[in-house]
KEDRENDREN-106099 format. One record per residue: residue number from 0; residue in three letters; z, y, x of N, C-alpha, C in turn. Coordinates in nm, 4 decimals. Layout:
N
  nr rest     n_pz     n_py     n_px    ca_pz    ca_py    ca_px     c_pz     c_py     c_px
 NUM  ALA        Z        Y        X        Z        Y        X        Z        Y        X
...
END
This chain:
253
  nr rest     n_pz     n_py     n_px    ca_pz    ca_py    ca_px     c_pz     c_py     c_px
   0  MET   7.4724  10.9178   7.5751   7.5018  11.0310   7.5462   7.6593  11.0392   7.4320
   1  THR   7.6845  11.1489   7.4718   7.8309  11.1422   7.3793   7.8295  11.2378   7.2872
   2  ILE   7.8765  11.1313   7.1346   7.9012  11.2402   7.0333   8.0201  11.2900   7.0241
   3  LEU   8.0503  11.4266   6.9983   8.2332  11.4962   7.0034   8.2724  11.5000   6.8391
   4  ASN   8.3352  11.4155   6.8571   8.4138  11.3891   6.7565   8.4479  11.5056   6.6009
   5  TYR   8.4971  11.5307   6.5073   8.4932  11.6106   6.4537   8.5347  11.5472   6.3189
   6  LYS   8.6032  11.6777   6.1702   8.6551  11.6186   6.0398   8.6108  11.7131   5.9494
   7  LYS   8.5286  11.5826   5.9075   8.4382  11.6024   5.7497   8.5037  11.6864   5.6203
   8  ILE   8.4734  11.7846   5.6458   8.5448  11.8299   5.4740   8.3797  11.8932   5.3989
   9  GLY   8.3963  11.8202   5.2719   8.2892  11.8762   5.1689   8.1627  11.7697   5.1751
  10  THR   8.1043  11.8129   5.0143   7.9817  11.7658   5.0707   7.8553  11.8396   4.9957
  11  GLY   7.8940  11.9617   5.0326   7.7259  12.0485   4.9584   7.6579  12.0390   5.0557
  12  ASP   7.5590  12.1606   5.0026   7.4178  12.0961   5.0680   7.4210  12.2097   5.2155
  13  ILE   7.4891  12.2975   5.2045   7.4800  12.3684   5.3292   7.5898  12.2996   5.4332
  14  PRO   7.5458  12.2883   5.5637   7.5731  12.2564   5.6828   7.6521  12.3361   5.7543
  15  ILE   7.7782  12.3442   5.8017   7.8732  12.4448   5.9237   7.9087  12.3434   5.9964
  16  ILE   7.9166  12.4244   6.1033   7.9596  12.3460   6.2359   8.0749  12.4228   6.2821
  17  VAL   8.2122  12.4285   6.3098   8.3182  12.4688   6.3225   8.3360  12.4815   6.4648
  18  LEU   8.3328  12.5859   6.5625   8.4310  12.5694   6.6826   8.5914  12.6033   6.6888
  19  HIS   8.6111  12.5121   6.8211   8.7326  12.6211   6.8183   8.7749  12.6929   6.9768
  20  GLU   8.8638  12.7438   7.0109   8.9077  12.8193   7.1168   8.9991  12.7720   7.2323
  21  LEU   9.0305  12.8376   7.3312   9.1385  12.7779   7.4117   9.1897  12.7146   7.4204
  22  MET   9.3031  12.7645   7.3715   9.4271  12.6680   7.3401   9.4532  12.6543   7.1563
  23  GLY   9.3499  12.5806   7.1405   9.4083  12.5358   6.9950   9.2984  12.4156   7.0620
  24  SER   9.2732  12.3415   6.9059   9.1551  12.2799   6.8658   9.1337  12.3107   6.6912
  25  CYS   9.0407  12.2430   6.6573   8.9732  12.2650   6.5038   9.1251  12.2668   6.4226
  26  ALA   9.2036  12.2090   6.4681   9.3568  12.2166   6.3924   9.3911  12.2924   6.3457
  27  ASN   9.3344  12.4399   6.4532   9.3839  12.5844   6.4596   9.3074  12.6204   6.2561
  28  TYR   9.1723  12.5535   6.2242   9.1322  12.5690   6.0669   9.2276  12.5601   5.9468
  29  GLU   9.2942  12.4642   5.9905   9.3914  12.3601   5.8313   9.4549  12.4656   5.7275
  30  SER   9.4931  12.5562   5.7934   9.5041  12.6445   5.7018   9.3868  12.7242   5.6039
  31  ILE   9.2866  12.7010   5.6374   9.1603  12.7297   5.5207   9.1306  12.6056   5.4047
  32  PHE   9.1711  12.5067   5.4596   9.1025  12.3844   5.4022   9.1303  12.4133   5.2277
  33  PRO   9.2684  12.4753   5.2136   9.2304  12.4849   5.0565   9.1326  12.5698   4.9788
  34  TYR   9.1153  12.6265   5.0266   9.0452  12.7758   4.9879   8.8235  12.7835   5.0124
  35  LEU   8.8353  12.6569   5.0747   8.6497  12.6101   5.1228   8.6361  12.5561   4.9719
  36  ASP   8.4878  12.6382   4.9731   8.4074  12.5734   4.8222   8.3570  12.4330   4.8958
  37  THR   8.3796  12.3565   4.8919   8.3532  12.1962   4.9145   8.2035  12.1386   4.8184
  38  THR   8.1852  12.2537   4.7466   8.1174  12.2207   4.6433   7.9619  12.2375   4.7080
  39  LYS   7.9691  12.3356   4.7586   7.8169  12.4453   4.7459   7.8677  12.4243   4.9315
  40  PHE   7.9142  12.3519   5.0626   7.9425  12.3526   5.1555   7.9570  12.2299   5.2132
  41  THR   7.9477  12.1990   5.3296   8.0159  12.0507   5.4093   8.0415  12.0918   5.5530
  42  TYR   8.1635  12.0890   5.5680   8.2333  12.1867   5.6953   8.2080  12.0269   5.8097
  43  TYR   8.1972  12.0841   5.9348   8.2697  11.9686   6.0544   8.2806  12.0577   6.1322
  44  PHE   8.4203  11.9972   6.1239   8.5313  12.0580   6.1804   8.5300  12.0124   6.3401
  45  THR   8.4683  12.0738   6.4550   8.4352  11.9676   6.6266   8.5161  12.0381   6.7017
  46  ASP   8.5954  11.9032   6.7848   8.6352  11.9093   6.8578   8.5438  11.9381   7.0274
  47  LEU   8.5456  12.0276   7.1306   8.5310  11.9910   7.2492   8.5822  11.8760   7.3141
  48  ARG   8.4913  11.8658   7.4433   8.5514  11.7404   7.5559   8.7216  11.7844   7.5493
  49  GLY   8.7408  11.7035   7.5556   8.9153  11.7372   7.6644   8.9858  11.7984   7.4970
  50  TYR   8.9623  11.8327   7.4015   9.0266  11.9023   7.2664   9.0299  11.7591   7.1580
  51  GLY   9.1223  11.7577   7.1199   9.2138  11.7396   6.9756   9.1129  11.5843   6.9340
  52  LEU   9.0359  11.5890   6.8980   8.9726  11.4351   6.7965   8.9029  11.4229   6.9040
  53  SER   8.8678  11.4790   7.0392   8.7591  11.4603   7.1227   8.8375  11.4130   7.2771
  54  LYS   8.9517  11.4281   7.2789   9.0253  11.4796   7.3887   9.0287  11.3822   7.4942
  55  ASP   8.9676  11.2091   7.4505   8.9769  11.1505   7.5567   8.8065  11.1557   7.6459
  56  TYR   8.7350  11.2643   7.6080   8.5941  11.2796   7.6464   8.6113  11.3762   7.8259
  57  LYS   8.5568  11.3427   7.9257   8.5821  11.4253   7.9936   8.4422  11.4959   7.9942
  58  GLY   8.4348  11.5610   8.1252   8.3116  11.6173   8.1426   8.3224  11.7349   8.2693
  59  GLU   8.2128  11.8497   8.2540   8.2304  11.9119   8.3601   8.3196  12.0428   8.2700
  60  TYR   8.2672  12.0887   8.1204   8.3400  12.1208   8.0632   8.2547  12.2917   8.1165
  61  SER   8.1090  12.3131   8.1231   8.0114  12.4031   8.1490   8.0214  12.4748   7.9503
  62  CYS   7.9390  12.5989   7.9768   7.8502  12.6413   7.9320   7.7186  12.5527   7.8506
  63  ASN   7.6707  12.5208   7.9449   7.5295  12.4441   7.8956   7.6080  12.2709   7.8552
  64  GLU   7.6922  12.2116   7.9094   7.6978  12.0924   7.8659   7.7338  12.1296   7.7489
  65  ALA   7.8701  12.2095   7.6877   7.9472  12.2055   7.5713   7.7892  12.2230   7.4692
  66  SER   7.7090  12.3284   7.5057   7.5622  12.3796   7.4263   7.5376  12.2871   7.3705
  67  ASN   7.5001  12.1714   7.4783   7.3910  12.0801   7.4619   7.5013  11.9537   7.3691
  68  ASP   7.6047  11.9199   7.3787   7.6946  11.8470   7.2747   7.6647  11.8939   7.1553
  69  VAL   7.7025  11.9979   7.1235   7.6743  12.0705   6.9694   7.5627  11.9854   6.9353
  70  LYS   7.4158  12.0843   7.0272   7.2906  12.0156   6.9817   7.2684  11.8603   6.9573
  71  ASN   7.3434  11.7613   7.0543   7.3714  11.6317   6.9683   7.3892  11.5797   6.8625
  72  LEU   7.5151  11.6592   6.8446   7.6147  11.6597   6.6886   7.5184  11.6796   6.6151
  73  ILE   7.4392  11.8112   6.6271   7.3238  11.8331   6.5104   7.2480  11.6745   6.4631
  74  THR   7.2241  11.7117   6.5326   7.0774  11.6113   6.5873   7.1562  11.4255   6.5504
  75  HIS   7.2440  11.4298   6.5746   7.3183  11.2884   6.4638   7.3768  11.2693   6.4333
  76  LEU   7.3905  11.4179   6.3059   7.4267  11.4325   6.1734   7.3038  11.4410   6.0949
  77  ASN   7.1888  11.4190   6.1931   7.0206  11.4291   6.0595   7.0227  11.5509   6.0236
  78  LEU   7.0487  11.7106   6.0529   7.0540  11.7919   5.9696   6.9479  11.8857   6.0571
  79  SER   6.8990  11.9474   5.9163   6.7848  12.0083   6.0025   6.8084  12.1767   5.9896
  80  SER   6.9214  12.1956   5.9593   6.9536  12.3193   5.9468   7.1287  12.3383   5.9595
  81  VAL   7.1372  12.4898   6.0514   7.3040  12.4533   6.0416   7.3512  12.6156   6.0594
  82  HIS   7.4828  12.5895   5.9643   7.5326  12.7381   6.0615   7.6482  12.6958   6.1455
  83  ILE   7.6907  12.7931   6.1831   7.7528  12.7709   6.3739   7.8679  12.8696   6.3556
  84  ILE   8.0320  12.8256   6.3264   8.1358  12.9537   6.3646   8.1692  12.8759   6.4600
  85  ALA   8.2212  13.0421   6.5463   8.2716  12.9563   6.6653   8.4199  13.0628   6.6668
  86  HIS   8.4802  13.0196   6.7695   8.6278  13.1428   6.7962   8.6744  13.1193   6.8913
  87  SER   8.6633  13.3050   6.9486   8.6931  13.3360   7.0913   8.6151  13.2130   7.2012
  88  MET   8.6340  13.1288   7.3061   8.6258  13.0610   7.4018   8.4706  13.0045   7.3691
  89  SER   8.4884  12.9530   7.2411   8.3619  12.9296   7.1857   8.2768  12.9496   7.1394
  90  THR   8.2601  13.1158   7.1153   8.1565  13.2195   7.0883   8.0335  13.2060   7.1978
  91  MET   8.1189  13.2265   7.3109   7.9894  13.2337   7.4305   7.8974  13.0545   7.3930
  92  ILE   7.9422  12.9511   7.3854   7.8805  12.8234   7.3312   7.7627  12.8014   7.2583
  93  ALA   7.8256  12.9123   7.1379   7.7624  12.9113   7.0140   7.6476  12.9652   7.0674
  94  GLN   7.6384  13.1044   7.1177   7.5303  13.2093   7.1729   7.4374  13.0407   7.2745
  95  LYS   7.4946  13.0217   7.2931   7.3627  12.9320   7.3902   7.3189  12.8764   7.3219
  96  LEU   7.4076  12.7972   7.2430   7.3554  12.7142   7.1389   7.1907  12.7351   7.0484
  97  ALA   7.2642  12.9119   7.0206   7.1544  12.9322   6.9767   6.9860  12.9624   7.0212
  98  LEU   6.9949  12.9422   7.1859   6.9098  12.9673   7.2600   6.8341  12.8214   7.2680
  99  LEU   6.9104  12.7012   7.2007   6.8881  12.5943   7.2796   6.8110  12.5011   7.1497
 100  ASP   6.8530  12.5432   7.0297   6.8681  12.5195   6.8976   6.7213  12.5224   6.7733
 101  THR   6.6816  12.5653   6.7390   6.6586  12.6204   6.6423   6.6798  12.5956   6.5088
 102  ARG   6.7261  12.4883   6.5016   6.7954  12.4568   6.3605   6.8950  12.5117   6.3431
 103  VAL   6.9577  12.6378   6.4186   7.0944  12.6675   6.4059   7.0266  12.8380   6.3211
 104  LYS   7.0541  12.8689   6.2192   7.0652  12.9694   6.1204   7.1176  13.0967   6.1038
 105  GLN   7.2935  13.0771   6.1827   7.3323  13.1683   6.1850   7.4595  13.1314   6.2510
 106  LEU   7.5088  13.2621   6.3467   7.6116  13.2274   6.4525   7.7270  13.2942   6.3555
 107  ILE   7.8242  13.2738   6.3115   7.9380  13.3663   6.2811   8.0599  13.3627   6.3814
 108  LEU   8.1205  13.4574   6.4599   8.1632  13.4397   6.5780   8.3024  13.5113   6.5529
 109  ILE   8.3949  13.4988   6.5566   8.5541  13.4979   6.5673   8.6011  13.5054   6.6932
 110  THR   8.6271  13.6767   6.7076   8.6906  13.7333   6.8052   8.6043  13.6734   6.9584
 111  PRO   8.4528  13.7428   6.9537   8.3871  13.6594   7.0426   8.4409  13.7443   7.1767
 112  ILE   8.3994  13.6585   7.2264   8.2867  13.6823   7.4333   8.1831  13.7007   7.4121
 113  SER   8.1003  13.7650   7.4621   7.9166  13.8341   7.4625   7.9107  13.6801   7.5579
 114  ALA   7.7842  13.7120   7.5770   7.7092  13.6073   7.6841   7.7283  13.6089   7.8047
 115  ALA   7.8461  13.7771   7.8468   7.8509  13.8339   7.9964   7.9942  13.7706   8.0311
 116  GLY   8.0647  13.7368   7.9745   8.1967  13.6289   8.0029   8.3023  13.7329   7.9542
 117  ILE   8.3468  13.7199   8.0506   8.4785  13.7889   8.0735   8.4923  13.8681   8.2710
 118  LYS   8.5014  13.9337   8.2856   8.4637  14.0053   8.3869   8.6237  14.0556   8.4467
 119  MET   8.6615  13.9655   8.6057   8.7713  14.0166   8.6692   8.7705  14.0325   8.8103
 120  LYS   8.7977  14.1151   8.8729   8.8125  14.0935   9.0493   8.8484  13.9994   9.0624
 121  PRO   8.7649  13.8735   9.1996   8.8076  13.7931   9.2712   8.8988  13.7675   9.2709
 122  ASP   9.0241  13.8307   9.3229   9.1760  13.8299   9.3561   9.2542  13.7830   9.1932
 123  ALA   9.2566  13.8568   9.1220   9.2501  13.8821   9.0150   9.2011  13.7195   8.9345
 124  GLN   9.0778  13.6970   8.9167   9.0415  13.5377   8.8083   9.0863  13.4322   8.9497
 125  ALA   9.1132  13.4466   9.0973   9.1786  13.3255   9.1713   9.3214  13.2998   9.1160
 126  LYS   9.3681  13.3777   9.0870   9.5098  13.4350   9.0298   9.5976  13.3319   8.9577
 127  LEU   9.4311  13.3852   8.8094   9.4653  13.3344   8.6989   9.4088  13.2170   8.6484
 128  LEU   9.2977  13.1596   8.7446   9.2617  12.9701   8.7478   9.3970  12.9162   8.8371
 129  GLU   9.4562  12.9690   8.9366   9.5484  12.8779   9.0193   9.7079  12.9046   8.8853
 130  SER   9.6874  12.9836   8.8124   9.8144  12.9867   8.6578   9.7760  12.8710   8.5890
 131  MET   9.6466  12.8564   8.5583   9.6707  12.8403   8.4652   9.6733  12.6392   8.5204
 132  LYS   9.5912  12.6222   8.6533   9.6087  12.5285   8.7356   9.7375  12.4035   8.7568
 133  LYS   9.8528  12.5286   8.7737   9.9865  12.4768   8.8071  10.0309  12.4614   8.6644
 134  ASN   9.9602  12.5177   8.5180  10.0318  12.4683   8.3892  10.1775  12.5250   8.3879
 135  GLU  10.2139  12.6529   8.4077  10.3484  12.6945   8.4368  10.3008  12.8591   8.4004
 136  ASN  10.3598  12.8472   8.2742  10.3968  12.9900   8.2061  10.2679  13.0561   8.1289
 137  LEU  10.1485  13.0431   8.1671  10.0172  13.0929   8.1381   9.9973  13.1002   7.9952
 138  ILE  10.0454  12.9890   7.9628  10.0223  12.9983   7.8265  10.1393  13.0636   7.7217
 139  GLU  10.2353  13.0492   7.8255  10.3727  13.1256   7.7370  10.3597  13.2954   7.7402
 140  HIS  10.2867  13.3261   7.8489  10.2267  13.4695   7.8434  10.1317  13.5335   7.7965
 141  VAL  10.0571  13.4320   7.8066   9.8860  13.4999   7.6670   9.9514  13.4719   7.5222
 142  VAL  10.0558  13.3997   7.4940  10.0700  13.4207   7.3482  10.2016  13.5086   7.3248
 143  GLU  10.3170  13.5524   7.4467  10.3571  13.6146   7.3994  10.2945  13.7976   7.3989
 144  SER  10.2008  13.8049   7.4906  10.1630  13.9089   7.5144  10.0171  13.9635   7.3284
 145  ALA  10.0196  13.8602   7.2862   9.9159  13.8464   7.1668  10.0002  13.8326   7.0307
 146  SER  10.1230  13.8298   7.0127  10.2260  13.7961   6.9672  10.2956  13.8856   6.9008
 147  LYS  10.3248  14.0228   6.9537  10.4300  14.0563   6.9479  10.5011  14.1019   6.7720
 148  ARG  10.4047  14.1305   6.6947  10.4172  14.1404   6.5310  10.4938  14.0156   6.4823
 149  TYR  10.4968  13.9059   6.5793  10.5409  13.7593   6.5098  10.6724  13.7067   6.5619
 150  ASN  10.7122  13.6097   6.4367  10.8693  13.5883   6.4930  10.8795  13.4764   6.5850
 151  GLN  10.9912  13.4130   6.6756  10.9683  13.2707   6.7147  10.8992  13.1753   6.7289
 152  ALA  10.9635  13.1479   6.5998  10.8758  12.9820   6.5383  10.6899  13.0218   6.5712
 153  TRP  10.6430  13.1374   6.5167  10.5303  13.1291   6.5648  10.4573  13.1148   6.7161
 154  LYS  10.5624  13.1702   6.7885  10.5098  13.1335   6.9339  10.5427  13.0326   6.9954
 155  ASP  10.6781  12.9705   6.9335  10.6434  12.8308   6.9627  10.5782  12.7206   6.9465
 156  TYR  10.5268  12.7719   6.7826  10.4045  12.7379   6.7693  10.3028  12.7213   6.7871
 157  ARG  10.2482  12.8257   6.8940  10.1222  12.8907   6.9678  10.1196  12.8173   7.0605
 158  ILE  10.2436  12.8118   7.1300  10.3050  12.7110   7.2707  10.2940  12.5997   7.2697
 159  LYS  10.2920  12.5304   7.1888  10.3466  12.4178   7.1411  10.1669  12.3134   7.1607
 160  MET  10.0507  12.4158   7.0483   9.9102  12.3867   7.0294   9.9124  12.3385   7.1221
 161  GLY   9.8967  12.5307   7.2229   9.8336  12.5516   7.3371   9.8345  12.3946   7.4546
 162  TYR   9.9288  12.3433   7.4745   9.9653  12.2438   7.5739   9.9120  12.1592   7.4972
 163  GLU   9.9463  12.0955   7.3612   9.8992  11.9378   7.3395   9.7954  11.9422   7.2910
 164  ALA   9.6873  12.0285   7.2203   9.5267  12.0204   7.1985   9.4479  11.9738   7.2394
 165  SER   9.5016  12.0226   7.3991   9.3982  11.9867   7.4605   9.4022  11.9253   7.6354
 166  THR   9.3042  11.8724   7.7199   9.4064  11.7989   7.8597   9.3646  11.9471   7.9401
 167  LEU   9.4682  11.9563   8.0370   9.4664  12.0599   8.1378   9.3586  12.0682   8.2318
 168  GLU   9.3470  11.9804   8.2596   9.1427  11.9601   8.2976   9.0447  12.0363   8.2215
 169  ALA   9.0486  12.0387   8.1108   8.9388  12.0711   7.9798   8.9569  12.2678   7.9782
 170  ARG   9.0815  12.2685   7.9719   9.1452  12.4573   7.9544   9.1362  12.4596   8.0537
 171  THR   9.1463  12.4099   8.2115   9.0907  12.4643   8.3226   8.9371  12.5038   8.3439
 172  GLY   8.8472  12.4384   8.3249   8.6926  12.4121   8.3244   8.6944  12.5083   8.2400
 173  TYR   8.7288  12.5218   8.0789   8.6607  12.5861   7.9670   8.7181  12.7487   8.0026
 174  MET   8.7820  12.8016   8.1063   8.8493  12.8826   8.1167   8.7445  12.9513   8.2450
 175  THR   8.7282  12.8857   8.3488   8.6058  12.9350   8.4624   8.4798  12.9410   8.3814
 176  MET   8.4355  12.8552   8.2791   8.3541  12.9059   8.1401   8.3631  13.0024   8.1915
 177  TYR   8.4098  13.0837   8.1040   8.3823  13.1974   8.0617   8.4617  13.3184   8.1707
 178  LEU   8.4751  13.2937   8.2440   8.5373  13.4046   8.3572   8.3923  13.3457   8.4704
 179  THR   8.2750  13.2944   8.5250   8.1978  13.2985   8.5420   8.0598  13.2727   8.5311
 180  THR   8.0444  13.2255   8.3680   7.9055  13.2093   8.2883   7.8527  13.3462   8.1989
 181  ASP   7.7073  13.3929   8.2619   7.6787  13.5118   8.2333   7.5267  13.4647   8.1869
 182  PHE   7.4814  13.4933   8.1003   7.3652  13.4673   8.0422   7.2967  13.5854   7.9439
 183  ILE   7.3934  13.7356   7.9346   7.3604  13.8020   7.8682   7.2533  13.8597   7.8227
 184  GLU   7.1406  13.8387   7.9709   7.0013  13.8846   7.9398   6.9334  13.8383   7.8363
 185  GLU   6.9587  13.6777   7.8258   6.8778  13.6075   7.7335   6.9214  13.6185   7.6014
 186  VAL   6.9837  13.7152   7.5823   7.0640  13.6661   7.4400   6.9647  13.7994   7.3455
 187  LYS   6.8579  13.9153   7.4061   6.7877  13.8871   7.3301   6.6743  13.7840   7.2834
 188  ASP   6.6843  13.6947   7.3210   6.5860  13.5440   7.2499   6.6466  13.5362   7.1148
 189  ILE   6.7757  13.5446   7.1204   6.8578  13.4905   6.9749   6.7951  13.5708   6.8612
 190  LYS   6.7274  13.4293   6.7505   6.6928  13.4881   6.6877   6.7497  13.4703   6.5412
 191  VAL   6.8392  13.4446   6.5502   6.9819  13.4326   6.3607   7.0009  13.5993   6.4373
 192  PRO   7.0742  13.5761   6.2931   7.2003  13.7119   6.2810   7.2871  13.6190   6.3293
 193  ILE   7.3886  13.7289   6.3843   7.5462  13.7306   6.4108   7.6171  13.8331   6.3426
 194  LYS   7.7155  13.7165   6.2727   7.7826  13.8076   6.1423   7.9458  13.8386   6.2937
 195  ILE   8.0364  13.8767   6.3046   8.1484  13.8794   6.3981   8.2677  13.9407   6.2975
 196  ILE   8.4023  13.8978   6.3480   8.4762  13.9157   6.2726   8.6299  13.9018   6.3763
 197  VAL   8.6846  14.0191   6.3655   8.7993  14.0855   6.4395   8.9030  14.0727   6.4148
 198  GLY   9.0104  14.0761   6.4901   9.1252  14.1088   6.4136   9.1698  14.2870   6.4354
 199  HIS   9.2565  14.3214   6.3597   9.2928  14.4505   6.3777   9.3618  14.4759   6.5189
 200  HIS   9.5043  14.3034   6.5477   9.5787  14.3536   6.5777   9.5861  14.2593   6.6720
 201  ASP   9.4719  14.1947   6.7254   9.4304  14.1537   6.9035   9.4588  14.2401   7.0399
 202  LEU   9.4573  14.1590   7.0867   9.4288  14.2030   7.2032   9.3296  14.3553   7.2223
 203  PRO   9.3345  14.3919   7.3294   9.2409  14.5830   7.3370   9.1273  14.4906   7.3664
 204  ALA   9.0832  14.4321   7.4579   8.9278  14.3494   7.5002   8.8642  14.3076   7.3853
 205  PHE   8.9215  14.2590   7.2430   8.8717  14.2042   7.1721   8.9336  14.2787   7.0627
 206  HIS   8.9147  14.3979   7.0287   8.9175  14.5179   6.9347   8.7483  14.5600   6.8796
 207  LYS   8.7490  14.6259   6.8234   8.5874  14.6028   6.7058   8.5711  14.6921   6.8192
 208  ASN   8.6101  14.7905   6.8777   8.5193  14.9424   6.9563   8.4413  14.8776   7.0923
 209  ASN   8.5804  14.7623   7.1517   8.5524  14.7144   7.2522   8.3872  14.5841   7.2525
 210  VAL   8.4514  14.5240   7.1523   8.3451  14.4260   7.0846   8.2066  14.4488   7.0947
 211  LYS   8.2038  14.5863   7.0381   8.0967  14.6608   6.9845   7.9966  14.6672   7.0546
 212  LYS   8.0619  14.7068   7.2079   8.0039  14.8127   7.3177   7.9528  14.7063   7.3519
 213  GLN   8.0314  14.5590   7.3776   8.0170  14.4582   7.4315   7.8445  14.4062   7.4235
 214  PHE   7.8199  14.4167   7.2636   7.6684  14.3375   7.2088   7.6165  14.4496   7.1945
 215  ASP   7.6468  14.6223   7.1370   7.5288  14.6570   7.1831   7.3919  14.6616   7.2609
 216  GLY   7.3563  14.6606   7.2736   7.1845  14.7303   7.3422   7.1669  14.5633   7.3781
 217  TYR   7.2178  14.4908   7.3644   7.1591  14.3341   7.3947   7.1294  14.2040   7.2354
 218  TYR   7.2117  14.2548   7.1755   7.1829  14.1726   7.0369   7.1101  14.2138   6.9602
 219  ASN   7.0139  14.1519   6.8570   6.9122  14.2268   6.7883   6.9969  14.2395   6.6685
 220  ASP   7.0738  14.0990   6.5840   7.0833  14.1747   6.4815   7.2342  14.0978   6.4913
 221  PHE   7.3026  14.2333   6.4559   7.5261  14.1614   6.4729   7.5296  14.2277   6.3917
 222  GLU   7.6013  14.2449   6.2773   7.7623  14.3147   6.1863   7.9003  14.2830   6.2112
 223  ILE   7.9964  14.3772   6.2498   8.1002  14.3334   6.2687   8.2437  14.4232   6.1810
 224  ILE   8.2643  14.2983   6.1030   8.3827  14.3296   5.9847   8.5529  14.3214   6.1185
 225  GLU   8.5935  14.3892   6.0393   8.7545  14.3947   6.0616   8.8560  14.3691   6.0093
 226  CYS   8.9257  14.2521   6.0579   9.0278  14.1990   5.9558   9.1866  14.2717   5.9611
 227  MET   9.2499  14.3463   5.9018   9.3630  14.4377   5.9418   9.4424  14.3774   5.9358
 228  GLU   9.4572  14.2543   5.8653   9.5848  14.1974   5.9142   9.6341  14.1229   5.9453
 229  ALA   9.5472  14.0855   6.0590   9.5357  13.9860   6.2179   9.4927  14.0041   6.3031
 230  GLY   9.5687  13.9253   6.3860   9.4993  13.9640   6.5440   9.4174  13.8461   6.5868
 231  HIS   9.4280  13.7680   6.7160   9.3468  13.6612   6.7296   9.3502  13.5488   6.6611
 232  TYR   9.3827  13.5366   6.5452   9.3643  13.4423   6.5087   9.3380  13.4563   6.3381
 233  PRO   9.2457  13.5036   6.2710   9.1887  13.5407   6.1553   9.2562  13.4383   6.0420
 234  MET   9.2054  13.3149   6.1129   9.1722  13.1984   6.0266   9.2945  13.1034   6.0055
 235  ILE   9.4000  13.1809   6.0463   9.5610  13.0959   6.0615   9.5921  13.2153   5.9682
 236  GLU   9.6360  13.3221   6.0060   9.7198  13.4670   5.9954   9.6257  13.5446   5.8486
 237  CYS   9.5097  13.5040   5.8254   9.4814  13.5516   5.7278   9.3782  13.4225   5.6416
 238  PRO   9.4192  13.3389   5.5571   9.3017  13.2111   5.5590   9.2424  13.2565   5.4685
 239  ILE   9.3217  13.3097   5.3410   9.1619  13.2902   5.2484   9.0871  13.3688   5.2305
 240  TYR   9.1592  13.5181   5.3333   9.0322  13.6022   5.3060   8.9374  13.6027   5.4448
 241  PHE   8.9587  13.5237   5.5572   8.8787  13.4106   5.6815   8.7998  13.3654   5.5621
 242  ALA   8.8184  13.2525   5.4412   8.7534  13.1435   5.4331   8.6192  13.2417   5.3359
 243  THR   8.6763  13.3134   5.2284   8.5797  13.3898   5.1426   8.5048  13.4297   5.2534
 244  LYS   8.5294  13.5363   5.3252   8.4415  13.6291   5.4326   8.3003  13.5227   5.4873
 245  VAL   8.3971  13.4155   5.5658   8.2855  13.3455   5.6152   8.1491  13.2719   5.5263
 246  GLU   8.2191  13.2076   5.3805   8.1504  13.1890   5.3130   8.0042  13.2855   5.2428
 247  GLU   8.1107  13.3993   5.2611   8.0443  13.5003   5.1885   7.9142  13.5831   5.3194
 248  PHE   7.9256  13.5571   5.4314   7.8610  13.5747   5.5379   7.6823  13.4404   5.5036
 249  VAL   7.7538  13.2954   5.5421   7.6466  13.2341   5.5016   7.5409  13.2414   5.3621
 250  LEU   7.6620  13.2312   5.2767   7.5219  13.2829   5.1556   7.4399  13.3991   5.1421
 251  LYS   7.4816  13.5092   5.2271   7.3618  13.6191   5.2373   7.2678  13.5761   5.3152
 252  ILE   7.2137  13.4933   5.3671   7.1100  13.4414   5.4893   7.0181  13.3902   5.3724
END
C-alpha cells in the first residue's frame, strides 16, 4: 500500500489534510506557514504520486487512485475525522474522497473544478494532452495567461515550479484525469459542507459566477467567497487572508 508523503505542521487537535494543484506541489502553501494556528490545528501538507515529496511514487494518476491514496493516509495517521483543503486539480480528488470516507468532515475547495471535470471538444483535448506530453511551452502559456497582472519574476517562479515540482508522467496523467473524469451525478451524496475560495483575477473558468453555475443544482451545501486580490493562487498571493479564512471555515463546523 502506498502512503503519500507529507509535511506536518502543528500539534493541535483538529487535523487538516492539504492537497495541491497540477503545476505545483504542497510547496505552494509555504507562504501561509507563518500565519497558521499550530496550537489548534495539525496540518498535513500532502503530495500526490509523482509530486514533491512523493515524486518517486508512480501510478495511474486517476481520481479513484488518488482519493484512495488519501483515504489510506487518513488510516495511516489514525485520524477519526479530518478536514480537507484542496486546490484546483485536487478538488476533484477531494470530492471523490468525501464520497468514499465518512471521516471527512468538511471540504475547503480552492479555485475548484466540479466533479464534471473540464469539458473540451475531442480535438482540443487531444491537442492539449499532446502539448503536455511534448513538455514544450504549455506551462509557459498557462502561466502567461494567468499572470498578466504580475512581473516577470513571478512568471519565472511559476514556470520553474511547474516543471520541477512533478514528473511529466504525473502532470500528463492528472491532466487526463480532469479532462476525462465525470462523477457529477454522484455528488448529491456528499454529506459534508463545502466551502469554496475563488480569486477575483483568476481565469474566466474559475470566476465566482462560473464556479457557482458548476456547483448549483448538484451540491447540497456549499458557500463561495471571493478573494479580491488573488488570481489562481490565493495561498501565495494573499497568504494572511487565506490562512485566516480556511481556519474560520474549519472552526464553524
